[in-house]
N, C-alpha and C positions, 0 to 999 in steps of 0.2 A: 816746820814741824812735820814729822813723818806721819804717813797715813795710819789710821787705827789698824791694829793687828786683828785678823780674824782668828778666832780660836776654833780649831778643828777638834771636835769632840770624838774621841775614839769610842767605838762600841764597847760596852761593858760586857765581858763574857758571862757574867752572872745574870745580866738582864736578858740577853738574847744569845744563848749558846747555840752554835750551829752543829748539827749532827754530822759526824765525820763520814757516815755511810750514805745518807740520802740528802743531806744538805738542808733539812728542815730546821726551822728555828723554834719549834714547839717541843720543849723538853722539860722534865721535872727533875728536881734535885733528889737524888737517892741518898747521898751521904755528904756531910760537910767536910769530910776528909777522904781524899783519894789515896793513891799509892804514895804520894808525897803530901806533907802537911799543907802545901800551898795550892793544892788542887781540890776541886769539887767533883763529885761523881754525879752524872746525869743519866737519865733514860729518855730516849727519844720516844715521844708519844705516837709518832707516825710509823716508825719501823721497829721500835723496841730495842734498838742498839744501845748498849751501855758505853759511855765515853766520859772523859775527864776534861775539865777546862781550868785554867789558872784563875785563882781567886783575885789576885792583886796585880796591878800594873807595875 
């Protein structure tokens, strides 16, 4: 019998988006749609940079 598989959980970009400028994980959702329907727009609370993250895996 094979050993049990460990499931590696990938971080959910909606739960912990990383700022592309300062690297902080403290961001708020600005819009449910970015430049593409599959992205969310965020604003970093630390540096104020606006960025997008993919909604779905």
